[in-house]
TORKOLPA-474213 format. One record per residue (C-alpha): residue number from 1; residue in one letter; y, z, x. Coordinates in Angstrom, 2 decimals. Each point is the difference from the previous one (the first is absolute). Example, Ala and Ser with C-alpha at 12.3 -4.5 7.8 and 13.67 -1.06 7.14 Angstrom:
BEGIN
<rec><resi>1</resi><resn>A</resn><north>-4.50</north><up>7.80</up><east>12.30</east></rec>
<rec><resi>2</resi><resn>S</resn><north>3.44</north><up>-0.66</up><east>1.37</east></rec>
This chain:
BEGIN
<rec><resi>1</resi><resn>M</resn><north>14.41</north><up>-9.74</up><east>-4.34</east></rec>
<rec><resi>2</resi><resn>V</resn><north>-1.13</north><up>2.86</up><east>-2.23</east></rec>
<rec><resi>3</resi><resn>S</resn><north>-3.40</north><up>-0.24</up><east>-1.65</east></rec>
<rec><resi>4</resi><resn>T</resn><north>-0.27</north><up>1.07</up><east>-3.63</east></rec>
<rec><resi>5</resi><resn>E</resn><north>-3.01</north><up>1.69</up><east>-1.56</east></rec>
<rec><resi>6</resi><resn>T</resn><north>-0.81</north><up>-3.33</up><east>-1.65</east></rec>
<rec><resi>7</resi><resn>D</resn><north>0.05</north><up>-1.73</up><east>3.40</east></rec>
<rec><resi>8</resi><resn>L</resn><north>-2.29</north><up>2.65</up><east>1.47</east></rec>
<rec><resi>9</resi><resn>N</resn><north>-2.50</north><up>-0.27</up><east>-2.83</east></rec>
<rec><resi>10</resi><resn>A</resn><north>0.00</north><up>-3.80</up><east>0.33</east></rec>
<rec><resi>11</resi><resn>D</resn><north>-0.71</north><up>0.33</up><east>3.73</east></rec>
<rec><resi>12</resi><resn>I</resn><north>-2.82</north><up>2.42</up><east>-0.68</east></rec>
<rec><resi>13</resi><resn>I</resn><north>-1.56</north><up>-2.26</up><east>-2.66</east></rec>
<rec><resi>14</resi><resn>D</resn><north>0.15</north><up>-2.88</up><east>2.50</east></rec>
<rec><resi>15</resi><resn>S</resn><north>-1.78</north><up>2.14</up><east>2.59</east></rec>
<rec><resi>16</resi><resn>I</resn><north>-2.64</north><up>1.04</up><east>-2.54</east></rec>
<rec><resi>17</resi><resn>R</resn><north>-0.65</north><up>-3.59</up><east>-1.04</east></rec>
<rec><resi>18</resi><resn>R</resn><north>-0.40</north><up>-1.09</up><east>3.61</east></rec>
<rec><resi>19</resi><resn>A</resn><north>-2.43</north><up>2.87</up><east>0.61</east></rec>
<rec><resi>20</resi><resn>I</resn><north>-2.01</north><up>-0.87</up><east>-3.11</east></rec>
<rec><resi>21</resi><resn>A</resn><north>-0.13</north><up>-3.68</up><east>0.98</east></rec>
<rec><resi>22</resi><resn>E</resn><north>-1.25</north><up>1.03</up><east>3.44</east></rec>
<rec><resi>23</resi><resn>D</resn><north>-2.73</north><up>2.27</up><east>-1.39</east></rec>
<rec><resi>24</resi><resn>V</resn><north>-0.99</north><up>-1.56</up><east>-3.31</east></rec>
<rec><resi>25</resi><resn>G</resn><north>0.70</north><up>-3.67</up><east>0.61</east></rec>
<rec><resi>26</resi><resn>S</resn><north>-1.65</north><up>-2.10</up><east>-2.71</east></rec>
<rec><resi>27</resi><resn>G</resn><north>-1.68</north><up>3.04</up><east>-1.55</east></rec>
<rec><resi>28</resi><resn>D</resn><north>-2.13</north><up>3.10</up><east>0.48</east></rec>
<rec><resi>29</resi><resn>V</resn><north>-3.40</north><up>-1.68</up><east>-0.17</east></rec>
<rec><resi>30</resi><resn>T</resn><north>-2.03</north><up>3.22</up><east>0.26</east></rec>
<rec><resi>31</resi><resn>T</resn><north>1.85</north><up>1.91</up><east>-2.74</east></rec>
<rec><resi>32</resi><resn>N</resn><north>0.30</north><up>-2.93</up><east>-2.37</east></rec>
<rec><resi>33</resi><resn>S</resn><north>-3.74</north><up>-0.65</up><east>0.32</east></rec>
<rec><resi>34</resi><resn>T</resn><north>-1.20</north><up>3.56</up><east>-0.52</east></rec>
<rec><resi>35</resi><resn>V</resn><north>2.53</north><up>1.73</up><east>-2.28</east></rec>
<rec><resi>36</resi><resn>P</resn><north>0.47</north><up>-0.96</up><east>-3.68</east></rec>
<rec><resi>37</resi><resn>A</resn><north>3.53</north><up>-1.15</up><east>-0.84</east></rec>
<rec><resi>38</resi><resn>D</resn><north>0.38</north><up>2.69</up><east>-2.67</east></rec>
<rec><resi>39</resi><resn>A</resn><north>-1.13</north><up>2.95</up><east>2.16</east></rec>
<rec><resi>40</resi><resn>R</resn><north>2.48</north><up>2.89</up><east>0.19</east></rec>
<rec><resi>41</resi><resn>A</resn><north>0.03</north><up>3.07</up><east>2.25</east></rec>
<rec><resi>42</resi><resn>E</resn><north>2.15</north><up>2.82</up><east>1.32</east></rec>
<rec><resi>43</resi><resn>V</resn><north>0.54</north><up>0.76</up><east>3.68</east></rec>
<rec><resi>44</resi><resn>Q</resn><north>1.87</north><up>2.59</up><east>2.02</east></rec>
<rec><resi>45</resi><resn>I</resn><north>2.02</north><up>-0.66</up><east>3.14</east></rec>
<rec><resi>46</resi><resn>V</resn><north>-0.74</north><up>2.91</up><east>2.32</east></rec>
<rec><resi>47</resi><resn>A</resn><north>1.72</north><up>1.14</up><east>3.20</east></rec>
<rec><resi>48</resi><resn>K</resn><north>-2.54</north><up>0.57</up><east>2.77</east></rec>
<rec><resi>49</resi><resn>Q</resn><north>2.58</north><up>1.73</up><east>2.20</east></rec>
<rec><resi>50</resi><resn>G</resn><north>3.27</north><up>1.89</up><east>-0.31</east></rec>
<rec><resi>51</resi><resn>G</resn><north>3.37</north><up>-1.68</up><east>0.41</east></rec>
<rec><resi>52</resi><resn>V</resn><north>2.80</north><up>-1.79</up><east>-1.81</east></rec>
<rec><resi>53</resi><resn>I</resn><north>-1.03</north><up>-2.49</up><east>-2.65</east></rec>
<rec><resi>54</resi><resn>A</resn><north>1.78</north><up>-3.34</up><east>-0.30</east></rec>
<rec><resi>55</resi><resn>G</resn><north>-0.99</north><up>-3.19</up><east>-1.77</east></rec>
<rec><resi>56</resi><resn>L</resn><north>-1.34</north><up>1.17</up><east>-3.35</east></rec>
<rec><resi>57</resi><resn>E</resn><north>2.47</north><up>-2.29</up><east>-1.77</east></rec>
<rec><resi>58</resi><resn>V</resn><north>-1.16</north><up>-2.87</up><east>2.19</east></rec>
<rec><resi>59</resi><resn>A</resn><north>-3.67</north><up>0.75</up><east>-0.73</east></rec>
<rec><resi>60</resi><resn>Q</resn><north>0.81</north><up>-0.07</up><east>-3.69</east></rec>
<rec><resi>61</resi><resn>M</resn><north>1.68</north><up>-3.40</up><east>0.43</east></rec>
<rec><resi>62</resi><resn>V</resn><north>-3.10</north><up>-1.28</up><east>1.77</east></rec>
<rec><resi>63</resi><resn>F</resn><north>-2.39</north><up>0.92</up><east>-2.82</east></rec>
<rec><resi>64</resi><resn>R</resn><north>2.33</north><up>-1.45</up><east>-2.61</east></rec>
<rec><resi>65</resi><resn>Q</resn><north>-0.10</north><up>-3.36</up><east>1.73</east></rec>
<rec><resi>66</resi><resn>F</resn><north>-3.59</north><up>-0.20</up><east>-1.26</east></rec>
<rec><resi>67</resi><resn>A</resn><north>0.35</north><up>1.65</up><east>-3.43</east></rec>
<rec><resi>68</resi><resn>D</resn><north>3.25</north><up>0.85</up><east>-1.79</east></rec>
<rec><resi>69</resi><resn>E</resn><north>-1.72</north><up>2.63</up><east>-2.13</east></rec>
<rec><resi>70</resi><resn>I</resn><north>-0.96</north><up>2.19</up><east>2.98</east></rec>
<rec><resi>71</resi><resn>V</resn><north>0.99</north><up>3.62</up><east>-0.70</east></rec>
<rec><resi>72</resi><resn>F</resn><north>1.22</north><up>1.68</up><east>3.19</east></rec>
<rec><resi>73</resi><resn>S</resn><north>0.71</north><up>3.74</up><east>-0.26</east></rec>
<rec><resi>74</resi><resn>G</resn><north>1.44</north><up>1.60</up><east>3.11</east></rec>
<rec><resi>75</resi><resn>N</resn><north>-0.55</north><up>3.72</up><east>0.61</east></rec>
<rec><resi>76</resi><resn>V</resn><north>2.54</north><up>0.04</up><east>2.84</east></rec>
<rec><resi>77</resi><resn>S</resn><north>3.04</north><up>-2.08</up><east>0.88</east></rec>
<rec><resi>78</resi><resn>D</resn><north>0.71</north><up>-2.14</up><east>3.03</east></rec>
<rec><resi>79</resi><resn>G</resn><north>1.52</north><up>2.24</up><east>2.67</east></rec>
<rec><resi>80</resi><resn>D</resn><north>-2.00</north><up>3.09</up><east>-0.98</east></rec>
<rec><resi>81</resi><resn>Q</resn><north>-1.97</north><up>2.05</up><east>2.48</east></rec>
<rec><resi>82</resi><resn>V</resn><north>-3.68</north><up>-0.04</up><east>-0.97</east></rec>
<rec><resi>83</resi><resn>A</resn><north>-3.13</north><up>1.83</up><east>1.10</east></rec>
<rec><resi>84</resi><resn>Q</resn><north>-3.43</north><up>-1.25</up><east>1.03</east></rec>
<rec><resi>85</resi><resn>G</resn><north>-2.15</north><up>-0.59</up><east>-3.07</east></rec>
<rec><resi>86</resi><resn>Q</resn><north>2.94</north><up>-0.18</up><east>-2.39</east></rec>
<rec><resi>87</resi><resn>V</resn><north>-0.25</north><up>-2.52</up><east>-2.84</east></rec>
<rec><resi>88</resi><resn>L</resn><north>3.06</north><up>-2.21</up><east>0.27</east></rec>
<rec><resi>89</resi><resn>A</resn><north>-0.48</north><up>-2.15</up><east>-3.10</east></rec>
<rec><resi>90</resi><resn>E</resn><north>-2.41</north><up>-1.03</up><east>-2.73</east></rec>
<rec><resi>91</resi><resn>V</resn><north>-0.34</north><up>-3.69</up><east>-0.80</east></rec>
<rec><resi>92</resi><resn>F</resn><north>-1.73</north><up>-1.39</up><east>-3.09</east></rec>
<rec><resi>93</resi><resn>G</resn><north>-0.74</north><up>-3.59</up><east>-0.91</east></rec>
<rec><resi>94</resi><resn>S</resn><north>-1.99</north><up>-3.11</up><east>0.79</east></rec>
<rec><resi>95</resi><resn>V</resn><north>-2.77</north><up>0.65</up><east>2.51</east></rec>
<rec><resi>96</resi><resn>R</resn><north>0.50</north><up>-3.48</up><east>1.40</east></rec>
<rec><resi>97</resi><resn>A</resn><north>3.69</north><up>0.72</up><east>0.60</east></rec>
<rec><resi>98</resi><resn>L</resn><north>-0.76</north><up>3.37</up><east>1.59</east></rec>
<rec><resi>99</resi><resn>L</resn><north>-2.67</north><up>-1.35</up><east>2.33</east></rec>
<rec><resi>100</resi><resn>T</resn><north>1.90</north><up>-3.12</up><east>1.01</east></rec>
<rec><resi>101</resi><resn>G</resn><north>3.31</north><up>1.78</up><east>0.56</east></rec>
<rec><resi>102</resi><resn>E</resn><north>-1.41</north><up>3.14</up><east>1.63</east></rec>
<rec><resi>103</resi><resn>R</resn><north>0.26</north><up>-1.02</up><east>3.66</east></rec>
<rec><resi>104</resi><resn>T</resn><north>3.47</north><up>-1.52</up><east>-0.26</east></rec>
<rec><resi>105</resi><resn>A</resn><north>1.31</north><up>3.04</up><east>-1.89</east></rec>
<rec><resi>106</resi><resn>L</resn><north>-1.49</north><up>2.47</up><east>2.47</east></rec>
<rec><resi>107</resi><resn>N</resn><north>1.20</north><up>-2.02</up><east>3.00</east></rec>
<rec><resi>108</resi><resn>F</resn><north>3.60</north><up>0.25</up><east>-1.20</east></rec>
<rec><resi>109</resi><resn>L</resn><north>-0.39</north><up>3.66</up><east>-0.96</east></rec>
<rec><resi>110</resi><resn>G</resn><north>-1.65</north><up>0.93</up><east>3.30</east></rec>
<rec><resi>111</resi><resn>R</resn><north>2.57</north><up>-1.77</up><east>2.17</east></rec>
<rec><resi>112</resi><resn>M</resn><north>3.03</north><up>1.21</up><east>-1.91</east></rec>
<rec><resi>113</resi><resn>S</resn><north>-1.27</north><up>3.59</up><east>-0.14</east></rec>
<rec><resi>114</resi><resn>G</resn><north>-0.74</north><up>-0.10</up><east>3.73</east></rec>
<rec><resi>115</resi><resn>I</resn><north>3.58</north><up>-1.08</up><east>0.70</east></rec>
<rec><resi>116</resi><resn>A</resn><north>1.44</north><up>2.61</up><east>-2.37</east></rec>
<rec><resi>117</resi><resn>T</resn><north>-2.13</north><up>2.77</up><east>1.51</east></rec>
<rec><resi>118</resi><resn>L</resn><north>1.04</north><up>-0.86</up><east>3.57</east></rec>
<rec><resi>119</resi><resn>T</resn><north>3.64</north><up>-0.30</up><east>-1.04</east></rec>
<rec><resi>120</resi><resn>R</resn><north>-0.06</north><up>3.45</up><east>-1.60</east></rec>
<rec><resi>121</resi><resn>Q</resn><north>-1.31</north><up>1.47</up><east>3.25</east></rec>
<rec><resi>122</resi><resn>F</resn><north>2.98</north><up>-1.43</up><east>1.90</east></rec>
<rec><resi>123</resi><resn>V</resn><north>2.43</north><up>1.10</up><east>-2.71</east></rec>
<rec><resi>124</resi><resn>D</resn><north>-1.39</north><up>3.54</up><east>0.09</east></rec>
<rec><resi>125</resi><resn>A</resn><north>0.20</north><up>0.04</up><east>3.81</east></rec>
<rec><resi>126</resi><resn>V</resn><north>3.79</north><up>-0.56</up><east>-0.02</east></rec>
<rec><resi>127</resi><resn>K</resn><north>0.77</north><up>2.20</up><east>-3.01</east></rec>
<rec><resi>128</resi><resn>G</resn><north>3.26</north><up>1.90</up><east>0.39</east></rec>
<rec><resi>129</resi><resn>T</resn><north>1.46</north><up>-2.25</up><east>2.72</east></rec>
<rec><resi>130</resi><resn>G</resn><north>1.78</north><up>-2.46</up><east>-2.29</east></rec>
<rec><resi>131</resi><resn>A</resn><north>-1.77</north><up>-2.98</up><east>1.58</east></rec>
<rec><resi>132</resi><resn>V</resn><north>-1.39</north><up>-2.65</up><east>-2.34</east></rec>
<rec><resi>133</resi><resn>I</resn><north>-3.33</north><up>-1.73</up><east>0.68</east></rec>
<rec><resi>134</resi><resn>L</resn><north>0.18</north><up>-3.80</up><east>-0.27</east></rec>
<rec><resi>135</resi><resn>D</resn><north>-2.59</north><up>-2.74</up><east>-0.01</east></rec>
<rec><resi>136</resi><resn>T</resn><north>0.27</north><up>-3.34</up><east>1.85</east></rec>
<rec><resi>137</resi><resn>R</resn><north>-0.96</north><up>-3.65</up><east>-0.57</east></rec>
<rec><resi>138</resi><resn>K</resn><north>-3.41</north><up>0.67</up><east>1.61</east></rec>
<rec><resi>139</resi><resn>T</resn><north>-1.77</north><up>-0.41</up><east>-3.32</east></rec>
<rec><resi>140</resi><resn>A</resn><north>-3.18</north><up>-1.87</up><east>-0.96</east></rec>
<rec><resi>141</resi><resn>P</resn><north>0.93</north><up>-3.66</up><east>-0.64</east></rec>
<rec><resi>142</resi><resn>G</resn><north>0.43</north><up>-0.55</up><east>-3.73</east></rec>
<rec><resi>143</resi><resn>L</resn><north>-0.02</north><up>3.72</up><east>-0.78</east></rec>
<rec><resi>144</resi><resn>R</resn><north>3.52</north><up>1.02</up><east>0.99</east></rec>
<rec><resi>145</resi><resn>T</resn><north>1.09</north><up>1.06</up><east>-3.47</east></rec>
<rec><resi>146</resi><resn>T</resn><north>-3.01</north><up>2.25</up><east>-0.59</east></rec>
<rec><resi>147</resi><resn>D</resn><north>0.09</north><up>1.35</up><east>3.56</east></rec>
<rec><resi>148</resi><resn>K</resn><north>3.66</north><up>0.93</up><east>-0.31</east></rec>
<rec><resi>149</resi><resn>R</resn><north>-0.44</north><up>1.44</up><east>-3.47</east></rec>
<rec><resi>150</resi><resn>A</resn><north>-2.73</north><up>2.25</up><east>1.43</east></rec>
<rec><resi>151</resi><resn>V</resn><north>2.42</north><up>1.25</up><east>2.67</east></rec>
<rec><resi>152</resi><resn>M</resn><north>2.49</north><up>0.96</up><east>-2.72</east></rec>
<rec><resi>153</resi><resn>L</resn><north>-2.72</north><up>1.80</up><east>-1.95</east></rec>
<rec><resi>154</resi><resn>G</resn><north>-0.83</north><up>1.95</up><east>3.15</east></rec>
<rec><resi>155</resi><resn>G</resn><north>3.60</north><up>1.22</up><east>0.26</east></rec>
<rec><resi>156</resi><resn>G</resn><north>1.31</north><up>-2.47</up><east>2.57</east></rec>
<rec><resi>157</resi><resn>Q</resn><north>2.63</north><up>-2.67</up><east>-0.44</east></rec>
<rec><resi>158</resi><resn>N</resn><north>-0.05</north><up>-3.74</up><east>0.53</east></rec>
<rec><resi>159</resi><resn>H</resn><north>1.75</north><up>-1.75</up><east>2.86</east></rec>
<rec><resi>160</resi><resn>R</resn><north>0.88</north><up>-3.63</up><east>-0.69</east></rec>
<rec><resi>161</resi><resn>H</resn><north>-2.54</north><up>-1.84</up><east>-2.12</east></rec>
<rec><resi>162</resi><resn>G</resn><north>0.32</north><up>-3.18</up><east>2.07</east></rec>
<rec><resi>163</resi><resn>L</resn><north>2.33</north><up>-2.03</up><east>2.15</east></rec>
<rec><resi>164</resi><resn>F</resn><north>2.26</north><up>-0.79</up><east>-2.95</east></rec>
<rec><resi>165</resi><resn>D</resn><north>1.28</north><up>3.36</up><east>-1.24</east></rec>
<rec><resi>166</resi><resn>M</resn><north>1.39</north><up>1.66</up><east>3.15</east></rec>
<rec><resi>167</resi><resn>V</resn><north>1.25</north><up>-1.05</up><east>3.44</east></rec>
<rec><resi>168</resi><resn>L</resn><north>-1.89</north><up>1.48</up><east>2.94</east></rec>
<rec><resi>169</resi><resn>I</resn><north>1.29</north><up>-1.24</up><east>3.34</east></rec>
<rec><resi>170</resi><resn>K</resn><north>-2.71</north><up>0.67</up><east>2.57</east></rec>
<rec><resi>171</resi><resn>D</resn><north>-0.20</north><up>-0.46</up><east>3.76</east></rec>
<rec><resi>172</resi><resn>N</resn><north>-0.90</north><up>-3.70</up><east>-0.13</east></rec>
<rec><resi>173</resi><resn>H</resn><north>2.92</north><up>-0.76</up><east>-2.31</east></rec>
<rec><resi>174</resi><resn>I</resn><north>2.34</north><up>1.86</up><east>2.34</east></rec>
<rec><resi>175</resi><resn>D</resn><north>-1.31</north><up>-1.86</up><east>3.04</east></rec>
<rec><resi>176</resi><resn>F</resn><north>0.48</north><up>-3.40</up><east>-1.66</east></rec>
<rec><resi>177</resi><resn>A</resn><north>3.49</north><up>0.91</up><east>-1.18</east></rec>
<rec><resi>178</resi><resn>G</resn><north>0.99</north><up>1.28</up><east>3.44</east></rec>
<rec><resi>179</resi><resn>S</resn><north>0.90</north><up>3.55</up><east>-0.99</east></rec>
<rec><resi>180</resi><resn>L</resn><north>-0.37</north><up>2.53</up><east>-2.79</east></rec>
<rec><resi>181</resi><resn>A</resn><north>3.64</north><up>-0.41</up><east>-1.02</east></rec>
<rec><resi>182</resi><resn>E</resn><north>-0.28</north><up>-3.80</up><east>-0.12</east></rec>
<rec><resi>183</resi><resn>A</resn><north>-3.16</north><up>0.21</up><east>-2.12</east></rec>
<rec><resi>184</resi><resn>V</resn><north>1.79</north><up>2.26</up><east>-2.48</east></rec>
<rec><resi>185</resi><resn>R</resn><north>3.01</north><up>-2.35</up><east>-0.09</east></rec>
<rec><resi>186</resi><resn>R</resn><north>-2.21</north><up>-3.00</up><east>-0.73</east></rec>
<rec><resi>187</resi><resn>V</resn><north>-1.69</north><up>1.78</up><east>-2.89</east></rec>
<rec><resi>188</resi><resn>R</resn><north>3.34</north><up>1.06</up><east>-1.48</east></rec>
<rec><resi>189</resi><resn>D</resn><north>1.41</north><up>-3.50</up><east>0.46</east></rec>
<rec><resi>190</resi><resn>S</resn><north>-2.96</north><up>-1.38</up><east>-2.00</east></rec>
<rec><resi>191</resi><resn>G</resn><north>1.55</north><up>1.52</up><east>-3.11</east></rec>
<rec><resi>192</resi><resn>T</resn><north>-2.89</north><up>2.27</up><east>-0.92</east></rec>
<rec><resi>193</resi><resn>N</resn><north>0.76</north><up>3.28</up><east>-1.74</east></rec>
<rec><resi>194</resi><resn>L</resn><north>-3.38</north><up>1.52</up><east>0.86</east></rec>
<rec><resi>195</resi><resn>E</resn><north>-0.23</north><up>3.31</up><east>1.83</east></rec>
<rec><resi>196</resi><resn>I</resn><north>-0.23</north><up>-0.47</up><east>3.76</east></rec>
<rec><resi>197</resi><resn>E</resn><north>-2.30</north><up>1.94</up><east>2.27</east></rec>
<rec><resi>198</resi><resn>V</resn><north>-0.11</north><up>-0.63</up><east>3.74</east></rec>
<rec><resi>199</resi><resn>E</resn><north>-2.53</north><up>1.04</up><east>2.61</east></rec>
<rec><resi>200</resi><resn>A</resn><north>1.54</north><up>1.89</up><east>2.91</east></rec>
<rec><resi>201</resi><resn>R</resn><north>-1.95</north><up>0.13</up><east>3.25</east></rec>
<rec><resi>202</resi><resn>S</resn><north>2.31</north><up>2.35</up><east>1.89</east></rec>
<rec><resi>203</resi><resn>I</resn><north>2.82</north><up>2.47</up><east>-0.49</east></rec>
<rec><resi>204</resi><resn>K</resn><north>2.37</north><up>-2.80</up><east>1.03</east></rec>
<rec><resi>205</resi><resn>E</resn><north>-1.21</north><up>-2.12</up><east>-2.91</east></rec>
<rec><resi>206</resi><resn>V</resn><north>0.23</north><up>2.99</up><east>-2.34</east></rec>
<rec><resi>207</resi><resn>R</resn><north>3.67</north><up>0.35</up><east>0.94</east></rec>
<rec><resi>208</resi><resn>E</resn><north>0.48</north><up>-3.73</up><east>-0.48</east></rec>
<rec><resi>209</resi><resn>A</resn><north>-1.60</north><up>0.09</up><east>-3.46</east></rec>
<rec><resi>210</resi><resn>L</resn><north>2.12</north><up>2.99</up><east>-1.02</east></rec>
<rec><resi>211</resi><resn>S</resn><north>3.15</north><up>-1.78</up><east>1.14</east></rec>
<rec><resi>212</resi><resn>M</resn><north>-0.97</north><up>-2.96</up><east>-2.21</east></rec>
<rec><resi>213</resi><resn>K</resn><north>-0.38</north><up>2.32</up><east>-3.02</east></rec>
<rec><resi>214</resi><resn>V</resn><north>-3.61</north><up>-1.03</up><east>-0.56</east></rec>
<rec><resi>215</resi><resn>E</resn><north>-1.52</north><up>1.78</up><east>-3.01</east></rec>
<rec><resi>216</resi><resn>R</resn><north>-3.37</north><up>0.82</up><east>1.58</east></rec>
<rec><resi>217</resi><resn>I</resn><north>-1.20</north><up>0.29</up><east>3.58</east></rec>
<rec><resi>218</resi><resn>L</resn><north>-3.66</north><up>-0.27</up><east>0.97</east></rec>
<rec><resi>219</resi><resn>L</resn><north>-1.11</north><up>2.15</up><east>2.92</east></rec>
<rec><resi>220</resi><resn>D</resn><north>-3.24</north><up>-1.66</up><east>1.07</east></rec>
<rec><resi>221</resi><resn>N</resn><north>-2.42</north><up>1.75</up><east>2.38</east></rec>
<rec><resi>222</resi><resn>M</resn><north>2.69</north><up>2.33</up><east>1.34</east></rec>
<rec><resi>223</resi><resn>T</resn><north>-0.71</north><up>3.43</up><east>1.44</east></rec>
<rec><resi>224</resi><resn>L</resn><north>0.85</north><up>3.08</up><east>-2.02</east></rec>
<rec><resi>225</resi><resn>E</resn><north>2.83</north><up>0.78</up><east>2.39</east></rec>
<rec><resi>226</resi><resn>I</resn><north>1.62</north><up>-3.41</up><east>-0.33</east></rec>
<rec><resi>227</resi><resn>M</resn><north>-0.37</north><up>0.04</up><east>-3.80</east></rec>
<rec><resi>228</resi><resn>S</resn><north>1.71</north><up>3.40</up><east>-0.14</east></rec>
<rec><resi>229</resi><resn>E</resn><north>2.81</north><up>-1.29</up><east>2.22</east></rec>
<rec><resi>230</resi><resn>A</resn><north>0.42</north><up>-3.08</up><east>-2.20</east></rec>
<rec><resi>231</resi><resn>V</resn><north>0.23</north><up>2.02</up><east>-3.20</east></rec>
<rec><resi>232</resi><resn>K</resn><north>2.72</north><up>2.21</up><east>1.52</east></rec>
<rec><resi>233</resi><resn>L</resn><north>2.16</north><up>-3.08</up><east>0.63</east></rec>
<rec><resi>234</resi><resn>N</resn><north>0.17</north><up>-0.81</up><east>-3.69</east></rec>
<rec><resi>235</resi><resn>D</resn><north>3.17</north><up>0.71</up><east>-1.96</east></rec>
<rec><resi>236</resi><resn>G</resn><north>-1.94</north><up>0.11</up><east>-3.25</east></rec>
<rec><resi>237</resi><resn>F</resn><north>0.39</north><up>-3.68</up><east>-0.94</east></rec>
<rec><resi>238</resi><resn>A</resn><north>-3.28</north><up>-1.40</up><east>1.26</east></rec>
<rec><resi>239</resi><resn>K</resn><north>-3.56</north><up>1.00</up><east>-0.90</east></rec>
<rec><resi>240</resi><resn>F</resn><north>-2.59</north><up>0.25</up><east>2.77</east></rec>
<rec><resi>241</resi><resn>E</resn><north>-3.61</north><up>-1.12</up><east>-0.28</east></rec>
<rec><resi>242</resi><resn>A</resn><north>-2.73</north><up>0.92</up><east>2.49</east></rec>
<rec><resi>243</resi><resn>S</resn><north>-2.91</north><up>-2.36</up><east>0.48</east></rec>
<rec><resi>244</resi><resn>G</resn><north>-2.89</north><up>-0.70</up><east>2.35</east></rec>
<rec><resi>245</resi><resn>N</resn><north>-3.44</north><up>1.61</up><east>0.33</east></rec>
<rec><resi>246</resi><resn>V</resn><north>0.79</north><up>2.81</up><east>-2.44</east></rec>
<rec><resi>247</resi><resn>T</resn><north>-3.00</north><up>2.24</up><east>-0.74</east></rec>
<rec><resi>248</resi><resn>L</resn><north>-0.62</north><up>3.14</up><east>-2.02</east></rec>
<rec><resi>249</resi><resn>A</resn><north>0.00</north><up>1.90</up><east>3.29</east></rec>
<rec><resi>250</resi><resn>T</resn><north>3.47</north><up>-1.23</up><east>1.02</east></rec>
<rec><resi>251</resi><resn>V</resn><north>1.87</north><up>-0.61</up><east>-3.25</east></rec>
<rec><resi>252</resi><resn>R</resn><north>1.34</north><up>3.55</up><east>-0.39</east></rec>
<rec><resi>253</resi><resn>E</resn><north>1.63</north><up>0.00</up><east>3.44</east></rec>
<rec><resi>254</resi><resn>I</resn><north>1.51</north><up>-3.40</up><east>-0.70</east></rec>
<rec><resi>255</resi><resn>A</resn><north>1.43</north><up>1.23</up><east>-3.30</east></rec>
<rec><resi>256</resi><resn>E</resn><north>1.53</north><up>3.02</up><east>1.72</east></rec>
<rec><resi>257</resi><resn>T</resn><north>2.19</north><up>-2.28</up><east>2.17</east></rec>
<rec><resi>258</resi><resn>G</resn><north>2.13</north><up>-0.51</up><east>-3.10</east></rec>
<rec><resi>259</resi><resn>V</resn><north>-0.92</north><up>-3.60</up><east>-0.85</east></rec>
<rec><resi>260</resi><resn>N</resn><north>0.36</north><up>-0.99</up><east>-3.64</east></rec>
<rec><resi>261</resi><resn>Y</resn><north>-3.10</north><up>-2.20</up><east>-0.25</east></rec>
<rec><resi>262</resi><resn>I</resn><north>-3.35</north><up>-0.31</up><east>1.74</east></rec>
<rec><resi>263</resi><resn>S</resn><north>-1.90</north><up>-3.25</up><east>-0.54</east></rec>
<rec><resi>264</resi><resn>V</resn><north>-3.77</north><up>0.16</up><east>0.32</east></rec>
<rec><resi>265</resi><resn>G</resn><north>-1.96</north><up>-3.25</up><east>0.22</east></rec>
<rec><resi>266</resi><resn>A</resn><north>-3.31</north><up>1.85</up><east>-0.23</east></rec>
<rec><resi>267</resi><resn>L</resn><north>0.61</north><up>0.82</up><east>-3.66</east></rec>
<rec><resi>268</resi><resn>T</resn><north>-0.94</north><up>-3.54</up><east>-0.98</east></rec>
<rec><resi>269</resi><resn>H</resn><north>-1.57</north><up>-1.63</up><east>3.07</east></rec>
<rec><resi>270</resi><resn>S</resn><north>-2.78</north><up>2.53</up><east>0.54</east></rec>
<rec><resi>271</resi><resn>P</resn><north>-0.53</north><up>2.31</up><east>-2.98</east></rec>
<rec><resi>272</resi><resn>R</resn><north>-3.47</north><up>1.39</up><east>-0.63</east></rec>
<rec><resi>273</resi><resn>A</resn><north>-1.28</north><up>-1.14</up><east>-3.39</east></rec>
<rec><resi>274</resi><resn>F</resn><north>-0.21</north><up>2.77</up><east>-2.59</east></rec>
<rec><resi>275</resi><resn>D</resn><north>-3.55</north><up>0.42</up><east>-1.30</east></rec>
<rec><resi>276</resi><resn>V</resn><north>-0.30</north><up>-0.58</up><east>-3.76</east></rec>
<rec><resi>277</resi><resn>S</resn><north>-2.95</north><up>-1.02</up><east>-2.13</east></rec>
<rec><resi>278</resi><resn>L</resn><north>-0.90</north><up>-1.08</up><east>-3.53</east></rec>
<rec><resi>279</resi><resn>K</resn><north>-2.41</north><up>2.27</up><east>-1.89</east></rec>
<rec><resi>280</resi><resn>W</resn><north>-1.74</north><up>-1.38</up><east>-3.09</east></rec>
<rec><resi>281</resi><resn>I</resn><north>-0.20</north><up>2.68</up><east>-2.68</east></rec>
<rec><resi>282</resi><resn>K</resn><north>-0.68</north><up>-1.73</up><east>-3.34</east></rec>
<rec><resi>283</resi><resn>N</resn><north>-1.64</north><up>-3.28</up><east>-0.98</east></rec>
């Protein structure tokens, strides 16, 4: 299943609406009580640290859930490297909309930029090796589309979006099927035309997967030596993916084994939020 841009935007709008319902509920009592309905103001979104920005488009969508006439002018684009203190965007419109949407907008922007910034660090660490940095399904529940978009904006690529768009036969599947080869046969007999990836736990299973002409082979928690040996067995048909406790300190050595992909769960399961703030400049 291939997601279209329309599908992605629909997913993001759904996520935004859930976030607004969580935060705003039946209404922003404080703002609605203290701010006149016709009040207008201009604010700046400011980066309080350096890094890769991601989520400006999402922030804009958030504010426009409250007021269609919001004017959002970006000074940078998603995926750009920014500096501490840099003004990312100016936003003009209803003060009620700006105040009520502020936290939701900045939450998305901070999380997505944190993911993009961390991803760029991993991408830079393997530069020149040919290895591609991938994300995983270890995303925040309900935020998979924005999390994975942030990885792309940081220069990484997306692994499968969910359980429906790629086959990944892992150790438990192999154990229940009886063998790696039998697990692959069962998937192929199901009639699916999805790409198949299989987890290999040993050089023996790597050989078995290669003999079955599996498209991708996952080398999970293997030593550098075993990964290098596995890659040398390939005749060029299969792609190899390294996974398991990958860090910025180890990713370069892993890439130098010759693997095609390196999946990093930390990109989305433990990013540090990017610090952004809203500065009021004109009432």
